N, C-alpha and C positions, 0 to 999 in steps of 0.2 A: 324570817327574822321574827323574834318574839314581839307580839303587839305591846304597845305602851298604853297604860290606863291613866287618864288625866281627869280633871273635873268636868262637869257637864258643859261649861263654857270655857274653852281653852284660851287662857290669857297669859300675859307675862307673869302675873302673880302666881299662877299655878305652879311655876317652877321654883317658887320661894317657900320657906327658907331652906328646907333640907336638900332640895334638888340643886339649888343654886351653886353650892360649893363644888359639887361633882361636875356640873356642866361647865363651870368656869375653869376647872382644872385640866380637862382633857385637851389634847393637842389637835384633835380633829375639829373642823368647823361644824357647828350645829345650827340649823334653822328650824324653827317651829312655825307651822302654818295652820290657820283656821280653815273652816270648810269653804270659805270664799277664796282661799289661796293667798290671803294676806299674812304678812309676817307677824308673829306674836312673840318670837324670841330669837335673838342672835347672840351667840356666846363670843367671848374675847378672841378666841382662835379664828373664828369666822371674820371678825372685824380686821384682824391683823392680815389675813390672807387676801381679802378683797379690797380693803381700804374704805369700805362702807361702814359707818358707825351705826350703833344700835338705834339711836334716836332718828337717824335718817331713813331707816327701813321699816320700823315698826308701823304696822297698819297699812303697809304698801305691798304692791305686787312685786316680789323680789325678782321674778323672771325677767321683768322689763329692765332691771338694773344689772343683773349679773349673768343672765342666760339668754339674752336677746338674739344672739348670732352664733352661727356655727364657726368652726375653726377657720374656714376660708372666708369669713365675713358675711356670708349669705344669711338672710333672715331666718330665725328659728321661731316658728309660731308656738304660742303657748300651748295650743291644743296637742302639739306633738311632744311636749316636754314630759318625760317619765314621772317627774314629781307630781305634776298636775293630773297625770293619768292615774296615779295612785289615789288621788283625791276622789276620782270618779268610781274606781272599781275596788279599791282597798287592797290591790295586789302589790306586794313588796317588789321593788326593782333594784338592780345593782348595775351600775354603768361605769365604764372605764375608758371610753373613747371620745369624751366630749371635753369642752373647756368652759371655765367660768371667766367672766370679764371683771377686771378690777375697775375701781372708780376712775383711775387715770387713763382708762382706755386700753390697757394691755390685758392679755389673757394668760391663763396657765392651765395645763391639762389636769383633770381631776378624776378621782375615783369616788363615786358617791352612791349612797343607798337612800331610797325613799320608803318609809314604813308608816303604815296607818296607825293612828292613835285611837283606842277604843275605851268606852266606859259603859259597863253593863250591856256589852254587845252592840253598842251604837258607836259608829265612827265619829270622832270629835275633831280630827284634823290629821296632819302628816308631820313627821319629823324627818328632815334630810340631814345626813351626816356625811361630810366630805373631807378629803385631804388632797393636798398638792402633790402630784406625782411627777413633777418636772424632772427631778433627778433620776427617777426610775425610767422615764421615757428617754432621757439623754443616754442613760446607761444601755438601755435596750437598743437604741439607734447605733451607739458605738459598737456594741457587740454584733449587731446585724451587719454593719459595714465591715467589721473585722472578719466576720464569717464569709461575707461575699468576696473579700479579698483573698482569703484562704482558699475558698472554692475556686476562684478564678485562677489562682496560681496552681492549685492541684489539677484543675482541668487542663491548663496549659502544659504542665509537666506530663500529664497522662497522654495528651495528644502527641507531644514531642517524643515521648518514650515509645508510643505505638509506632510513630513514623520511623524512628531510628531502628526499632526492631525489624520493621519491614525492609528497611534499607540493608541492614546487616544480613538478613535472610537472602536478599537478592544479589549481594556482592560475592564474587568469587576471588577477590584480590585485585588490587589496582595495578595493572601491568605497566603503567608509565608510558610516556611517548618515546619509544625507542626507535633508533634509526639515524643514519647520517646522510641519506640521499638528499638531493636538491629539493624534492617535494616536501620532505619532513622539515628541512631547514627553513623553507618558506612558511610552512605551517606554524612552526614555533615562533618565528618572527611576527607573524600576524597575531598570534595569541598575546605576545608581550606588548604589542602596540595598542591593542584594544582592551586588554584585561583591566587596566586601572582607570577606565572611563565608565560612564553610566550608560553607554550606548547599547542598544539592543543588538544581539548577534544572532544570525541565522547560520547554523551549521548544516551543510549538505554533504551527502556521501552515501555510498551503498551500505547495506546492512553489514554489521560486523567490522566496520572500518575504525571504530573508536570515537564516535561522535560524543558519547557521554563523557569519555575521558577528556576530550577537548573542553567540554563544558566545566568539568571539575577543575581543570587547570586555569580556566578563565576566572572562576570564583576564587581559587587559591591565591592568585596573583592580584586580586582586586582589593579595594578598600573595605569590602564587606567580608573578608576572609574569616573574621571572627564571628560572623553571623551565620545562620543556617543556609545550606544549599538544599533546596527541596526539589525533588525530581518527580515528574509525572509522565508515565508512558501513555499517551493519549489513545494508543491502539489497544490497550489492555482493558479498557472499560467500554461497556455498551453506551449508546447515546443517552439512555435514561440515567445511568449512574455517573457518567462523566461530569455532568454539571454539578452534581452533589460533591464529587471528589474534588473538583476545582474550587468551588465556592462554599462548600459546607451546606448543612441543612439544619433546620429547627426540628424539635421533637414533633412528630405527627405531620411533617411536611408531606409525606407519602407513606404508603403501606410499607412497613418494615422500619421506618425511622422512629425507633423507640427512645432515642435520646438525641440531644443536640450534639452536633459534630462540627468541628472547625474544618474548613477546606484547606487545600494546599496553598492558596494565595495568602490566607491568614497566617498559616504556619511559616511562610517565607517572609513575613513582614520584616523590613530592615535588612533582609538578606537577598538571596538570589533564587529565582524560580526557573527551573529547567523543564521545558515542555518538549519531550521527545516525541517523534512522529506527529508533529503538529498538524500535518496535512490530514490526519484522521479526524480532526474536529468537525462536528456537524456545523452547518451554516448558522444555526441558532447559537451554538457555543462560540463560533467565530465572532458573531456580533457582540456577545457579552465580553469576550476577550478584548475586542477593540475598545470597548468602553473603559475597561480596567486600565488599558495602556494609556488612553487619553486622559481619564479623570483620576486614575489611581484610587478608585473606589468601586464597591460592588455590594450586593445583598446576598445573604444566604438564601437557599431555597426555602420557601415558606415564610420568609421574613421581609418586612418593608424597611427595616433599619439599615441605613447605609454604613458600611465599614470602610474606613480609610486605610490604605496600605502604602508602604514605600518599598518597592521591589525593583530589582534589576532583572530583566527578562532575557533568557537565552533559549532559543528554540532549535530544533533539529528535525530533519526529514530526509528520507531516501528518495522522495518523489521530486519531480521537476515542478516546483510550485507555480511557476509562471504558466506552464502548460495546463495545470489544474485550474488556474484562473481563466484561461481561454475556454476550458471545458465547462465553466460555470460551477465548479466544485469548490472553489476557494475565492474569498472576497479579495478584490483588487486592492481596496483601501487597507485591509489588514496585511496583505502581502508587502506593500510599501512600508508599513509600520514595522514589520519584522525584518525586512531586508536592508536594515541600516548599514550593517557591516557583515557582509557574507564571508564565510569561511568554508572552503571545500576541502574535505578530507580525502586524500587520494586512495584508490583501491590498492590492495596488496600486490596485484599483478603488475601495477605500474611502478613498484618500488621493490622489486625482487632482491635488490642488493641489500635491503635492510633485514632480510630473513635471518641471517646468522646472528645479528645483534638481538633481534626480537626473540629468537629461540633461546639464546643464552639467558635473557631476562625472564622469560616465561618458565624455563626449567628451574630457576632459583625460587620463583613463586610457588610452582607446583610441588617442588621438593618439600617446602614447608607445609603445604596443604595436605599432601599425601603421605608425608613421613618417609619419603624416598631419599636415596642418595645417588641420583643420576648425575653423572659428571659432564657428559657431552653427547653429541650426535656424531656418528661416524661420518667420514668424508663421503662415502657412498650414500648414506642416509640424507646428508645435507643436500646433495645433488638432486635427490628425489624430491625434497621439499621445494627447492628452487624451481624445478621443472613442473611442479603441480600448478593447476590453473587458479585455485583458491577462489571459487565463486562466493564462499562465505567469508572471505577476507581474514582479518586477524582473529576474529572469534572462531572461525573454522580451524585456523592454525592452532589456537589454544586447545580446542577440543581434540584435535588429532594428537597433539603432544600429550594431553592428559590420558587419552586412551592407551597410547603407546607406553607411557610410563607405568600405568596400572598393569599392563600385560608383561612388561619387561622384568626379567629376573636378574639382569646385570646392570652395570653402571653406564653402559653405552647403548644409545638408541639406534636401531637399524632401519626402521620403517619398512619392513617387508610387506606389510599389508597395503601400504600406499603404492608400492610398485605394482601389485596385483590390480589395484584399481586403475592405474594408468594404462596397464596393458589391456584391461577390459575395455576401457574407453577407446583405445587405439584400434583394437580388433573390431569393435562395433562400428567404427567409422568407415571400415573397408577401404582404408587408404585415401578417403576423400577429406578435404579440409572442412572443418566444422566451424560454424559461427559460435560466438560466445553464448547466444541463447540456446543453441543445440547442446553445447557442453554443459550449461547450467541445467537444462532439462534432463539430460542423461544422469547428471549427478543427483538431482532431486529424486528421480525415479529409482535410482539405486538405493538411496537411503530409505525411501518409503517402502520398498520391497523388503529391505533388511528388517524393518520394524513392523511388518505386516500392516502397512498403511496406517499406523498409529501416528497422528499428527501432534496432539497435545500431550502434556505430561512430562515428567522428568526424563524419561527415556524415549520420548517421542521424537519424530523426525525434526520438528521445529527446534527442539533443544539441541539436537546434534548439529543442525545446520546453523545454529546461533542466531535465530530470528524468532519474532513473536508468531504464534500460530496463525493470527489473522494475516500477517504478511506472507507466510508460506502459502496459505489458501489463495491469496491474491496472485502470487507468482504462479501457482499451479493453474489458475484460471487463465492467466495471460499466456502461459506456455502450452496450454491445451492438455494439461495432465489431469486425468480422471481415473478413479479406481475401477478396475475391470469388474464387471458383474459376474 
């Protein structure tokens, strides 16, 4: 800032008469200080903004009147004041983050400059020019709040869009709960009884029986049907990533966390959270899940801020949870929290009478997906389907139908390949009765050999069998299946 030249001794008279008109006319407040830091001039704008009159401040230390405290009320020592610092070193300063105090005890944010006054190269004092920036600060605050709201909404939409895209990528069509057997009738009755409550539901059943479909119907019939249903396959994530997937993480919480991310609990707020394969949770994750159920609150990974949520929890597993409790793999207190209303989904082999209805429904869905015009299954083909063991349950039935429809050139499905499979299984048994485990082992071995022992991927054995790769590996270990060297 350009230095101001005054008389040898800076006084109020030095601003008269030619300077007085200019100083009185400006809208900014102006203070003049001598070398001792006492006021020698206060213009009308300064009087109006602070409430301090000219005659009250002339010859006094203005810092003690208008600059004695910080915005939070803490003491502001004179030696730290930029205006008085300019008196010491002659360096001009510009400040916009402090407040001046009025005579009535109130304060207002200011932008001010302090500039040394020289005559013949010798500093004679300092001039401080200031203005009230209350409106500017309020506008900045309003804009900042509006921006934060826009960013929060944008972030929420981004997370929800990301989640929905993942859901759409994973879905192959909602097959509906088809069937008229006693087992299915009882299942539907249970769903209707508990759907419109806030009770936690534990869905048990073998892989491929339709546990997720049951969860979707529970949500659809609930009071939260207009809110999101967020699904998490606990077996699809490593122990290290599962916690972040469930609870979210802050930027820099761990290597690779380049941005803040909301977890599934946060996305499911006011809606329903479905935890599939809940038995796969680590004991540490089980402990945190228990707290969320009890307190309806959690913290993101890398954050100490508590987030409150309101969710309805539905879980599913193909394991015997009580047995896992006995093995020390699952917390007993969490088991009783989850097992409020148990629903058991029957395997397909226990409701073979539902196969014709299931097949009819699946063909309609697959016709739309594949662009086919399959009309029905031949009587001989339907008998083959009913006689099949279906270790992969409804998911396996859907996969078999889809493969047959892709290969079929006509409107009627015959399932010739399924006959060959049954004959192979019969001949390999050499006329002896096989246990369910033996049948399952033979079926898994056959699929693995067909796929050159590829487990993961779209064309892998796990996808064909309709189960997660981790589950298939677990079944292989339990059944003693290993790849030949």
